MIZAMI-500788 format. One line per 2 residues: for each residue x, y, z of C-alpha. Coordinates in steps of 0.001 Angstrom, whole numbers. Layout:
N
X:Y:Z | ...
// end
This chain:
390
67041:2250:-70517 | 64165:4059:-68813
62381:2310:-65987 | 58701:1847:-66953
56324:2845:-64143 | 52688:1806:-64664
50138:3747:-62600 | 46689:2194:-62196
43603:4297:-61438 | 39955:3311:-61149
38162:6256:-59520 | 37975:10049:-59690
39151:10452:-56084 | 42119:8134:-56508
43242:9863:-59719 | 43177:13158:-57858
45545:11704:-55277 | 47842:10221:-57931
47948:13296:-60179 | 51158:14907:-58929
52959:11572:-58681 | 52090:10945:-62330
53425:14402:-63198 | 56676:13695:-61316
57146:10370:-63096 | 56380:11931:-66475
58939:14700:-65898 | 61755:12377:-64779
64254:11652:-67565 | 65007:8195:-66152
61378:7039:-65999 | 58628:6258:-68494
55041:6778:-67342 | 52402:4221:-68288
48757:4692:-67305 | 46001:2100:-67019
42462:3302:-66310 | 39578:1090:-65260
36461:941:-63106 | 34379:4052:-62615
36528:6086:-65023 | 34951:4170:-67937
31367:4252:-66719 | 28839:6789:-68129
26959:6513:-64824 | 29968:7902:-62973
30808:10636:-65442 | 33290:8986:-67860
36104:10611:-65895 | 38818:9067:-68070
38212:12088:-70329 | 39625:14331:-67605
42750:12178:-67477 | 43167:12413:-71252
43379:16193:-70975 | 46623:15786:-69026
48137:12398:-69910 | 48291:9666:-72521
46315:6626:-71392 | 48099:3420:-72398
45288:981:-71656 | 41606:1062:-70695
40320:-2004:-68883 | 36535:-2346:-68914
35046:-3990:-65829 | 31390:-3688:-66889
30114:-2028:-63700 | 26483:-2740:-64522
25612:-3985:-61049 | 26381:-2898:-57481
25408:-6264:-55991 | 27938:-8589:-54380
27836:-11043:-57287 | 28074:-8212:-59824
31161:-6759:-58162 | 32807:-10197:-57889
32245:-10751:-61617 | 33699:-7294:-62347
36814:-8190:-60358 | 37254:-11317:-62443
36918:-9407:-65708 | 39361:-6803:-64433
41992:-9396:-63553 | 41826:-10842:-67065
42203:-7361:-68518 | 45155:-6471:-66298
46945:-9725:-67143 | 46677:-8888:-70846
47693:-5264:-70308 | 50817:-6147:-68337
51858:-8635:-70998 | 51628:-5889:-73622
53082:-2952:-71647 | 55753:-4922:-69733
56086:-2412:-66874 | 59010:-2563:-64457
56878:-1395:-61527 | 53103:-1189:-61026
51886:1639:-58765 | 48552:1241:-56977
46834:3319:-54306 | 44482:2312:-51561
42004:-437:-51120 | 39309:-739:-53751
38342:-4010:-55416 | 39585:-3001:-58888
42985:-2280:-57337 | 42967:-5744:-55771
42544:-7192:-59285 | 45379:-4997:-60592
47706:-6095:-57793 | 46785:-9794:-58100
47561:-9836:-61821 | 50860:-7989:-61268
51900:-10431:-58542 | 51267:-13440:-60800
53152:-11687:-63632 | 56132:-11175:-61253
56013:-7387:-61567 | 57084:-5407:-58463
54223:-3470:-56882 | 54477:-86:-55156
51499:429:-52833 | 50391:3835:-51554
48282:4430:-48419 | 48726:981:-46912
48514:239:-43192 | 45283:2190:-42702
42143:823:-41119 | 38499:1170:-42146
36658:-1292:-39953 | 33265:-724:-41548
34262:-1629:-45099 | 35673:-4664:-46880
38328:-2228:-48106 | 40099:-3117:-44843
40781:-6693:-45962 | 41571:-5643:-49521
44085:-3016:-48371 | 46029:-5442:-46166
45928:-8091:-48901 | 47455:-5627:-51373
50149:-4847:-48797 | 51140:-8523:-48718
51315:-8626:-52518 | 53389:-5429:-52711
57128:-4770:-52496 | 57474:-1029:-51901
55182:660:-49385 | 54431:4375:-49066
52329:5258:-46034 | 50603:8434:-44883
51651:8422:-41206 | 54217:6768:-38924
51474:4710:-37269 | 50449:3317:-40650
54085:2561:-41448 | 54339:601:-38211
51224:-1367:-39119 | 52624:-2368:-42527
55749:-3610:-40738 | 53499:-5451:-38274
52070:-7278:-41294 | 55551:-8684:-41902
56974:-6226:-44429 | 60655:-5314:-44207
61145:-1892:-42529 | 63652:-811:-45192
60908:-1178:-47831 | 58326:933:-45973
58428:4739:-46301 | 56303:7285:-44441
55801:10012:-47061 | 52552:11574:-45819
49122:11716:-47415 | 48810:12267:-51144
45866:14648:-50768 | 47913:17317:-48972
50061:17764:-52066 | 47025:18696:-54147
46096:21397:-51671 | 49582:22888:-51829
50160:22630:-55575 | 46766:23222:-57203
45614:26781:-57900 | 42167:26611:-56356
39147:28488:-57680 | 37958:31730:-56121
34401:31896:-54772 | 32874:33446:-57902
34771:31043:-60187 | 33634:28113:-58092
29985:29177:-58124 | 30124:29567:-61902
31774:26158:-62297 | 28903:24418:-60478
26156:26806:-61643 | 25008:27259:-58061
25090:30127:-55572 | 26509:29566:-52105
24590:30623:-49001 | 25645:32049:-45620
26182:28458:-44514 | 27202:25585:-46818
27780:21851:-46369 | 29531:19366:-48694
28027:15864:-48500 | 29789:12675:-49596
28319:9429:-48290 | 29232:5887:-49355
27762:2497:-48392 | 29262:750:-45370
30150:-2425:-47221 | 30411:-4761:-44213
26837:-3950:-43239 | 23900:-5476:-45131
21287:-3172:-46641 | 21999:-161:-44390
22744:2371:-47161 | 19157:3497:-47700
18320:3776:-44011 | 21497:5655:-43088
21342:8101:-45986 | 17683:8805:-45213
18694:9791:-41667 | 21365:12088:-43101
18801:13768:-45349 | 16385:14234:-42432
19115:16024:-40463 | 20218:18151:-43416
16667:19177:-44182 | 16341:20933:-40811
19375:23197:-41349 | 18480:26854:-41692
20007:29198:-44324 | 22244:26366:-45513
22998:25165:-49021 | 24073:21601:-49719
26492:20285:-52337 | 26222:16516:-52865
28839:14346:-54541 | 27468:10925:-55346
28540:7560:-53974 | 31046:5351:-55733
30424:1915:-57233 | 30393:-4:-53949
27598:-2414:-53058 | 24302:-457:-52806
25869:2761:-54083 | 23029:3235:-56552
20502:3430:-53722 | 22292:6453:-52290
22644:8104:-55687 | 18948:7734:-56466
17995:9259:-53110 | 20448:12090:-53713
18908:12849:-57102 | 15393:12851:-55651
16365:15212:-52840 | 18124:17651:-55175
15139:17586:-57552 | 12759:18544:-54743
15147:21102:-53180 | 16859:22716:-56152
16748:26120:-54405 | 19215:24901:-51781
20837:21719:-53083 | 22915:20573:-56044
24424:17191:-56872 | 27302:15871:-58970
28516:12446:-60050 | 32006:13931:-59775
33224:17411:-58856 | 36760:16522:-59868
39774:17283:-57697 | 39980:21012:-58468
36334:21805:-57780 | 36189:19476:-54765
39179:21063:-53049 | 37982:24515:-54075
34640:23735:-52409 | 36422:23026:-49129
37434:26689:-48986 | 33802:27815:-48832
31901:25170:-46857 | 31496:24914:-43093
31982:21159:-43021 | 32242:17893:-44921
29341:15612:-43975 | 29287:11872:-44616
31850:9092:-44394 | 34430:9880:-47077
38152:9678:-46331 | 38491:13210:-47730
36846:14504:-44559 | 39753:13049:-42614
42641:13538:-45021 | 42013:16868:-46769
39343:18831:-44861 | 41517:19543:-41763
43962:21517:-43927 | 41154:24005:-44630
40393:24525:-40936 | 36834:23278:-41389
34882:20641:-39542 | 34073:17090:-40582
30976:15242:-39427 | 31987:11620:-39844
28952:9338:-39842 | 29036:5678:-38823
31761:3047:-39039 | 33114:3269:-42588
36207:5219:-41481 | 36463:3609:-38034
40097:3116:-37033 | 41608:5894:-39176
43743:8624:-37624 | 41636:11767:-37221
42344:15441:-36580 | 40533:17284:-33774
38295:18845:-36457 | 36490:15512:-36962
33210:14933:-35120 | 32192:11251:-35065
28497:10419:-34844 | 26070:7549:-35279
24064:7250:-38536 | 20800:8626:-37151
19097:12007:-37328 | 19447:12751:-33608
23219:12166:-33525 | 23831:14025:-36790
21818:17003:-35507 | 23895:16990:-32295
27059:16960:-34407 | 25831:20037:-36288
25183:21776:-32974 | 28760:21033:-31893
30126:22105:-35287 | 28624:25570:-35003
29434:26028:-31318 | 31737:28913:-30451
34264:26628:-28752 | 34557:24230:-31710
34846:27052:-34243 | 37617:28591:-32167
39484:25276:-31968 | 39346:24907:-35772
41805:27789:-36094 | 44620:25670:-34623
43800:22284:-36167 | 46816:20346:-37460
46404:17850:-40308 | 48081:14579:-39212
48789:13509:-42818 | 52066:15279:-43544
53515:18279:-45366 | 52473:17650:-48976
55787:16504:-50465 | 54924:12834:-51023
55320:12492:-54805 | 58976:13511:-55070
59884:11141:-52223 | 58039:8240:-53851
59741:8788:-57200 | 63193:8802:-55620
62588:5536:-53769 | 61161:3838:-56881
64235:4928:-58847 | 66613:3579:-56185
64872:237:-55696 | 66800:-2885:-56719
64163:-4567:-58866 | 66297:-7650:-59512
66013:-8864:-55929 | 62783:-7295:-54765
60310:-10054:-55671 | 61482:-12624:-53115
60243:-11272:-49789 | 61118:-12584:-46340
58655:-12078:-43504 | 59802:-9538:-40932
59132:-11061:-37527 | 58825:-8319:-34909
59142:-10722:-31982 | 62484:-12024:-33220
63986:-8816:-34543 | 62601:-6260:-32099
59857:-3670:-32368 | 60322:-597:-34536
// end
C-alpha cells in the first residue's frame, strides 16, 4: 500500500520552496501525494495563487481561512477557522504523514490539527531564528509538534536537537530554495521583461518588505523610510513584490501601490511574481532590498547583494553578500553606497551560499519512506546535558 504524504501550503513563496519535493513525491511509486492549500493561495487580494498550483498538481482540499483582516484579532480568528478545516480534511484524506514548511500561522494550525489527529508531521526549515517576528515562536512550536525534521544548515539542526528532538530524527538537507535555482529553467532578460511588461534599467532593485510582527505599528513608518531612500536612486528601476498577510501587511501594500502609480516610469509592483519570475529577476537586479528571507536564502546564489532592513530576519545565518541596516533613510542610503562600492562588488564574485547544494527534495523523500511510522508518535525528550552535546 502506498504511503500517503500530505503537503500543506499557504503562500506563494512556500509553494515555490515545496515544488520540487511535491514533484519527487508524485513521481515515487511507493508514495501518494496529497495537497492541501489554504491562506493566501485562496485570497483574491493576494492573487488567487492556487490556480498556479492547479496547473501542475491536483489539489485534494482547499481550506478557506477568510483572510479579511490583517489585525491581531482577525489573524487569530483565521487560525481558528483553519484548524477546524484541517481537522476535517485530515479525517477525510487520512494521510500517513503531513509535510509542513516554516513558521507561518496557517502552518501552526495545520500542525496542531495533525498532532491532535495523531498524524506524524515532517517539518522543513526548523531551527531557524527570526527575532523580529512571531514566526520565531510559531516555528519552534511546530518543531515540538513534529516527528521528522529537515533543516537548512548544521547550526539549525543543532538548534532543533537543543529543543529536545532526537538527533536520529533530524536531517540537515540544505535550503529548499537552492533546488529551485538549480532545477528551474530561468527566463532570459527579454523574456523576463515581457513577462512583467516592464523594461529594466542600467541599475535595478527588487523590493520585498514585510511587517515586523513583534513591533507595534511600525510597518508604515519603516516602509516610508525605504521609499524615501529608493526615491533618491539615480538611473534605477524598482520591482516591488507586495507584503504577505501578516499584521499590517495591507498598509505596506497600499503604500506600494501609491508609489508605483506616481512613478510608473521607473517602478512596477506585483502581488506575486511567482517562483519562476522571482528567481529570474534575481539574475538581472543589483540587490534584493527589504526583509524577506529570500534575500538571505536565494539571492547569494546569484552573486548579488542583499540590503536587509531591520530585525525581521535577525538571528538567521547570512552570507557575506548581506548588508544589515536600520529601518531609516540614512542607514538604507549608506547600505546602497556600500552595495555599489568597488570592494563590495568585487567580493560578490566569491560569495558562498550557506544553505547547501540544492539536493534537498530527494533526501527528504528517502527519509520519509524509511521512517517507522508505527513508533514515531511517542517522542522522548533528548537531554543534551545527560547524553552529551552533538
